[in-house]
N, C-alpha and C positions, 0 to 999 in steps of 0.2 A: 809123247805130250808135248813136247819140243816142235816136232815137225808140224804139228797142227797151228802153234802158234808163229811158226815162220811163213807156212801160208797165208794163216790168216793177215799176217803184216806185208806180208805182200799183195794179196787182194788190194789192201787199200792204197800201195803205192810203191812203184819200184826200187828197191834199194839195193846197197853192197854187203858184200859179207861183214864188213866193218861195221857198219849204220847196224847189221843186224845183232849184234851181236851189243852193242851200245845199249839201242833201244831195250833186249829184252835180258840186257844185263849178265850175258855168258859168255864163256873162254870163246874167243876167235876160233882158235880149232875144232871146240864142240861146233860151233855153227857152219864150220870147213865142212865137218864132215856128213851132218845132216843136210846141210844143201846136194853135197854130192849124192846123198841119199835121195834126196827128193827129184832132183835132177834124173838122174841114172830110170828112177820110175815115171818121168814124164809129168812130174806134179808139175814143175816151175823151170818154166827155162831162162836162158842164160841172152842177155841181150847187150852188147858191146863186145871189143876186143882189151885185152893187157889193162892197164887199169881204168880205163873206160867201161868192164863191166859192172853188170848190175844183174840183179834178179827181178822175174816178175812171173806175176799168175798169169796159164797161158790161156787165150781170150778162149778156143773151146771147151774149155771147161770152166767160164762162168757164167 
């Protein structure tokens, strides 16, 4: 369920892990875990480097 919510949020706007945690009211570590799983399965993409990283919905899935 949380992963679907993350995907839904990222469809609206690219966000970083901290922003996702705040918007969803979940622990940062929990969001980190879900984001890793989604990224590994090519459901979301990482954009940027180091502290500028945010996650987005891949254009090929839109």
